[in-house]
C-alpha positions as CSV (number, residue, x, y, z in Angstrom):
1,M,24.5,39.2,11.5
2,M,21.8,41.6,12.7
3,L,21.3,42.8,9.1
4,Q,21.0,39.2,7.9
5,V,18.5,38.4,10.6
6,L,16.4,41.5,9.8
7,A,16.5,40.8,6.1
8,F,15.4,37.2,6.6
9,R,12.7,38.4,8.9
10,G,11.5,40.9,6.3
11,I,11.4,38.1,3.6
12,V,9.3,35.9,5.9
13,V,6.9,38.7,6.7
14,Y,6.5,39.6,3.0
15,R,5.9,36.1,2.0
16,E,3.3,35.6,4.7
17,R,1.5,38.8,3.8
18,K,1.4,37.7,0.1
19,R,0.1,34.3,1.1
20,Q,-2.6,35.8,3.3
21,R,-3.6,38.2,0.5
22,A,-3.9,35.4,-2.0
23,K,-5.8,33.2,0.4
24,K,-8.3,36.0,1.2
25,F,-9.0,36.5,-2.5
26,W,-9.2,32.9,-3.7
27,Q,-10.5,30.9,-0.8
28,P,-14.1,32.3,-1.0
29,I,-14.1,31.6,-4.8
30,L,-12.9,28.0,-4.3
31,L,-15.5,27.4,-1.6
32,E,-18.2,28.7,-3.8
33,S,-17.0,26.5,-6.6
34,V,-18.0,23.4,-4.6
35,V,-21.6,24.3,-5.3
36,S,-21.5,26.3,-8.5
37,V,-19.0,27.8,-10.9
38,P,-18.6,31.6,-10.1
39,L,-19.8,33.9,-12.8
40,Q,-16.5,35.8,-12.9
41,I,-13.1,34.1,-12.4
42,S,-9.9,36.1,-12.6
43,R,-6.9,34.7,-14.3
44,L,-4.4,33.4,-11.8
45,K,-1.4,35.7,-11.2
46,R,2.0,34.1,-11.2
47,S,2.7,35.4,-7.7
48,D,-0.5,33.7,-6.4
49,A,0.0,30.4,-8.2
50,Y,1.6,28.4,-5.4
51,E,-0.9,29.5,-2.8
52,F,-3.8,28.8,-5.2
53,L,-2.5,25.3,-5.8
54,T,-2.2,24.7,-2.1
55,L,-5.7,25.9,-1.3
56,W,-7.2,24.0,-4.3
57,N,-5.4,20.7,-3.5
58,N,-6.4,20.8,0.1
59,L,-10.1,21.5,-0.7
60,R,-10.1,18.9,-3.6
61,E,-8.7,16.2,-1.4
62,S,-11.4,16.8,1.3
63,L,-14.2,16.1,-1.2
64,Y,-15.6,13.0,-2.9
65,D,-15.0,12.5,-6.6
66,N,-18.6,13.3,-7.5
67,Q,-18.3,16.8,-5.8
68,V,-15.3,18.2,-7.7
69,E,-16.5,18.8,-11.2
70,K,-17.2,22.5,-10.7
71,L,-14.1,22.9,-8.6
72,N,-12.0,21.5,-11.5
73,E,-13.7,23.9,-13.9
74,T,-12.8,26.8,-11.8
75,A,-9.2,25.8,-11.7
76,R,-9.0,25.4,-15.4
77,T,-10.8,28.7,-16.0
78,A,-8.3,30.5,-13.7
79,G,-5.4,28.9,-15.6
80,A,-4.2,26.8,-12.6
81,D,-3.4,23.8,-14.9
82,I,-1.1,26.0,-17.0
83,A,0.6,27.2,-13.8
84,A,1.0,23.7,-12.5
85,R,2.6,22.5,-15.8
86,R,5.0,25.5,-15.6
87,F,6.0,24.5,-12.1
88,L,6.8,21.0,-13.4
89,K,9.5,22.5,-15.7
90,K,10.9,25.3,-13.7
91,G,9.8,25.1,-10.1
92,N,11.7,23.9,-7.1
93,V,10.8,20.6,-5.4
94,R,8.2,22.2,-3.2
95,K,6.4,23.7,-6.1
96,R,6.8,20.7,-8.3
97,L,5.2,18.5,-5.6
98,M,2.2,20.8,-5.4
99,A,1.9,20.9,-9.1
100,V,2.0,17.1,-9.4
101,R,-0.7,16.8,-6.8
102,M,-2.9,19.3,-8.7
103,L,-2.4,17.7,-12.1
104,G,-3.3,14.3,-10.7
105,N,-6.4,15.6,-8.9
106,L,-7.4,17.3,-12.2
107,R,-6.9,14.1,-14.2
108,D,-4.8,16.2,-16.6
109,K,-4.0,14.0,-19.5
110,E,-1.9,16.7,-21.2
111,S,0.7,16.3,-18.4
112,W,1.2,12.6,-18.8
113,D,4.6,12.7,-20.5
114,A,6.0,15.3,-18.0
115,L,4.7,13.2,-15.0
116,E,6.1,10.0,-16.4
117,E,9.6,11.6,-16.7
118,L,9.4,12.4,-12.9
119,L,9.2,8.7,-12.1
120,G,12.9,8.5,-12.6
121,Q,13.7,11.3,-10.1
122,V,16.1,10.5,-7.3
123,D,13.8,12.3,-4.9
124,A,11.6,9.5,-3.6
125,T,8.7,11.8,-2.6
126,L,8.6,13.5,-6.0
127,S,8.8,10.3,-8.0
128,F,6.1,8.6,-5.8
129,T,3.8,11.5,-6.0
130,A,4.1,11.4,-9.8
131,A,3.2,7.7,-9.7
132,Q,0.1,8.6,-7.7
133,A,-0.9,11.3,-10.2
134,L,-0.5,9.0,-13.2
135,L,-2.7,6.4,-11.5
136,Q,-5.3,9.1,-10.9
137,I,-5.2,10.1,-14.6
138,D,-5.4,6.6,-16.1
139,A,-5.0,3.8,-13.7
140,E,-5.0,0.9,-16.2
141,K,-2.4,2.5,-18.3
142,A,-0.3,3.8,-15.4
143,V,-0.2,0.5,-13.4
144,K,1.9,-1.1,-16.2
145,I,4.5,1.7,-15.8
146,V,4.3,2.0,-12.0
147,M,4.4,-1.7,-11.0
148,P,8.0,-2.4,-11.9
149,L,9.0,0.7,-9.9
150,V,7.0,-0.6,-6.9
151,A,9.2,-3.7,-7.0
152,S,12.5,-1.9,-7.6
153,R,12.3,1.4,-5.7
154,T,13.0,0.5,-2.1
155,D,12.8,4.2,-1.1
156,W,9.1,4.1,-1.7
157,T,7.7,3.1,1.7
158,H,5.5,0.0,2.0
159,E,2.8,2.0,3.9
160,A,2.6,4.6,1.1
161,I,2.4,1.9,-1.6
162,S,-0.3,0.1,0.3
163,L,-2.4,3.2,0.6
164,M,-2.0,3.9,-3.1
165,F,-3.0,0.4,-4.2
166,K,-6.0,0.5,-1.8
167,E,-7.2,3.7,-3.5
168,V,-6.6,2.4,-7.0
169,G,-8.6,-0.8,-6.3
170,A,-8.4,-4.5,-6.8
171,D,-9.9,-4.4,-10.3
172,V,-6.8,-2.5,-11.6
173,I,-3.9,-4.0,-9.6
174,S,-4.8,-7.7,-9.2
175,L,-3.5,-9.0,-12.5
176,P,-0.4,-6.7,-12.9
177,L,0.6,-7.4,-9.3
178,S,0.2,-11.1,-9.7
179,K,2.3,-11.1,-12.8
180,A,4.9,-9.0,-11.0
181,V,5.1,-11.5,-8.1
182,I,5.5,-14.4,-10.4
183,A,8.2,-12.6,-12.4
184,A,10.1,-11.7,-9.2
185,C,10.0,-15.4,-8.2
186,R,11.4,-16.5,-11.6
187,K,14.9,-15.0,-11.0
188,N,16.3,-16.5,-14.2
189,C,13.3,-15.8,-16.4
190,P,13.9,-14.0,-19.8
191,A,13.3,-10.3,-19.8
192,Q,10.3,-10.6,-22.2
193,E,8.5,-12.8,-19.6
194,A,9.3,-10.5,-16.7
195,D,7.2,-7.5,-17.9
196,T,10.4,-5.3,-17.7
197,L,10.5,-6.0,-13.9
198,V,13.9,-5.5,-12.4
199,Q,15.4,-8.9,-11.9
200,H,16.3,-10.5,-8.5
201,V,13.9,-8.3,-6.6
202,P,12.8,-10.0,-3.3
203,P,9.3,-11.2,-4.1
204,S,8.2,-10.7,-0.4
205,R,8.1,-6.9,-1.1
206,L,5.3,-7.5,-3.6
207,I,3.6,-10.5,-1.9
208,H,2.6,-8.4,1.1
209,L,0.7,-6.1,-1.3
210,M,-1.4,-8.9,-2.6
211,R,-4.0,-8.4,0.2
212,F,-5.3,-5.5,-1.9
213,S,-6.0,-7.9,-4.8
214,H,-9.1,-10.1,-5.5
215,P,-9.0,-13.3,-3.5
216,R,-8.7,-15.6,-6.6
217,F,-5.5,-13.9,-7.6
218,V,-4.1,-14.3,-4.1
219,T,-5.0,-18.0,-4.2
220,Y,-3.2,-18.5,-7.6
221,M,-0.1,-16.7,-6.4
222,V,0.1,-18.5,-3.0
223,R,-0.4,-21.9,-4.7
224,Y,2.3,-21.1,-7.2
225,I,4.8,-20.1,-4.5
226,L,4.1,-23.0,-2.1
227,L,4.6,-25.5,-5.0
228,T,7.7,-24.0,-6.6
229,M,9.6,-21.8,-4.2
230,T,12.1,-22.8,-1.5
231,D,13.1,-19.3,-0.2
232,L,12.2,-18.8,3.4
233,E,11.2,-15.2,3.1
234,T,9.0,-15.8,0.0
235,I,7.2,-18.8,1.5
236,A,6.6,-17.0,4.8
237,A,5.2,-14.0,3.0
238,A,2.8,-16.1,0.9
239,L,1.6,-18.0,4.0
240,K,0.8,-14.6,5.7
241,V,-1.6,-13.5,2.9
242,S,-3.2,-17.0,2.4
243,D,-6.8,-17.1,3.4
244,D,-8.3,-19.7,1.1
245,P,-9.1,-23.2,2.6
246,A,-8.4,-24.7,-0.9
247,I,-4.7,-24.2,-0.3
248,L,-4.7,-26.1,3.0
249,P,-3.3,-29.3,1.6
250,A,-0.1,-27.5,0.5
251,V,0.0,-25.4,3.8
252,R,-0.2,-28.5,6.0
253,Q,3.0,-29.9,4.6
254,F,4.9,-26.9,5.8
255,L,4.1,-27.7,9.5
256,S,6.9,-30.2,9.2
257,D,9.4,-27.9,7.4
258,E,12.9,-27.8,8.9
259,R,12.7,-24.0,9.2
260,W,10.8,-23.0,12.3
261,Q,9.8,-19.6,10.8
262,I,7.9,-21.4,8.1
263,R,6.3,-23.8,10.6
264,V,5.1,-20.7,12.6
265,N,3.4,-19.2,9.6
266,A,1.9,-22.5,8.5
267,A,0.3,-22.8,12.0
268,N,-1.1,-19.3,11.7
269,T,-2.5,-20.0,8.3
270,I,-4.2,-23.2,9.4
271,G,-5.7,-21.3,12.4
272,R,-7.3,-18.8,10.0
273,T,-8.6,-21.2,7.4
274,G,-8.5,-24.7,8.9
275,G,-11.3,-27.0,10.3
276,A,-11.9,-30.0,12.5
277,Q,-9.6,-32.1,10.3
278,D,-6.6,-30.0,11.3
279,E,-7.0,-30.5,15.1
280,Q,-4.7,-33.5,15.3
281,L,-2.1,-31.9,13.1
282,L,-2.0,-28.8,15.4
283,I,-1.9,-31.0,18.5
284,S,1.2,-32.7,17.2
285,A,2.8,-29.3,16.6
286,L,2.4,-28.6,20.3
287,H,5.4,-30.7,20.9
288,D,7.7,-28.8,18.5
289,K,11.2,-27.9,19.8
290,E,10.6,-24.2,19.1
291,W,8.5,-22.2,21.6
292,W,7.1,-19.9,18.9
293,V,5.8,-22.9,16.9
294,R,4.2,-24.4,20.0
295,Y,2.6,-21.1,20.9
296,R,1.2,-20.3,17.4
297,S,0.0,-23.9,17.1
298,A,-1.9,-23.6,20.4
299,Q,-3.4,-20.3,19.2
300,A,-4.4,-21.8,15.9
301,L,-6.0,-24.8,17.6
302,A,-8.0,-22.4,19.8
303,S,-9.1,-20.5,16.7
304,L,-10.6,-23.5,14.9
305,P,-14.4,-23.3,14.7
306,S,-14.6,-26.9,16.1
307,V,-12.7,-26.1,19.3
308,D,-14.2,-24.3,22.2
309,L,-12.7,-23.6,25.6
310,E,-14.0,-26.8,27.2
311,K,-12.6,-28.9,24.4
312,L,-9.3,-27.0,24.7
313,E,-9.2,-27.9,28.4
314,N,-9.8,-31.6,27.6
315,I,-7.0,-31.5,25.0
316,A,-4.6,-29.9,27.5
317,A,-5.5,-32.5,30.2
318,A,-4.8,-35.3,27.7
319,Q,-1.2,-34.1,27.0
320,T,1.5,-36.2,28.5
321,D,4.2,-33.7,27.4
322,N,4.8,-30.7,29.7
323,F,5.5,-28.4,26.7
324,G,2.2,-29.1,25.0
325,R,0.2,-28.9,28.3
326,D,1.8,-25.6,29.4
327,I,1.4,-23.8,26.1
328,L,-2.3,-24.7,25.9
329,R,-2.8,-23.5,29.5
330,Q,-1.1,-20.2,28.6
331,V,-3.4,-19.8,25.5
332,M,-6.5,-20.7,27.6
333,A,-5.5,-18.1,30.2
334,E,-5.2,-15.5,27.5
335,R,-8.6,-16.3,26.1
336,R,-10.2,-15.9,29.5
337,L,-8.7,-12.5,29.9
338,V,-10.1,-11.3,26.6
């Protein structure tokens, strides 16, 4: 056991010395490349490849896109793109991840097919990183491939997908994401109408991502769902992303839905987008049998532009029902504390 411990320690020390040696050699060159391409750039040794990719990726991701042209040129001159493509084929997961990051940051079109193959990997981190790289290389082309996986791969976290879509931008994702939502809602639609989307995927997983789309696409999607769907989770998700007053006529109807979860979300939506004409509707909801509906309706009422604290006090005083009066007083107390 002592020999094994000493051998392991020796390996760790050797790798750390090799890492520091590569860092000492390449870090000044990469830092110089931010300003200008060095006159002489050595070809990258295989033994230094992983450390170079690590240093390069970390520096590249700390810069804006308009600052990386010279850094990219240095990487290609050193042969880092060749090393990265080699890692894709023969490297372990750690090296492949670093290679995928570099090829995406380099916008390396030659690696497209290899990166696309990685989308089917069981390893969620590797497949998701490959999706990010493809979107960096050609967002409009990649989004058609990646969008079905966003719907079907539950091992891709919602937070990571949200960040990815935010970086890609609304211009790219709005239409494909809207189509994916509609296709997911049509559980029995023909395969050719579903854009190869995996069938029977819960639409709510995609609906929450619509906040990164252009508002007109969100409006179209929400209106479609409120008029055609009956699933609780889907309707609730659509109400959560709805911010267009034009949809209010459909939203108001859900304040009388038999499912209290939908009534809660309808009240929230009216609070965000409603006006003076919604006051009486929300006052009526103060008498709902569910506490959460009464509470969210009171908050929504207080959020309307036409209602100030004095008016809220008058409404509370006019209530003959203890439930409505008490919940309004609670919301007024919360407002005073803010």
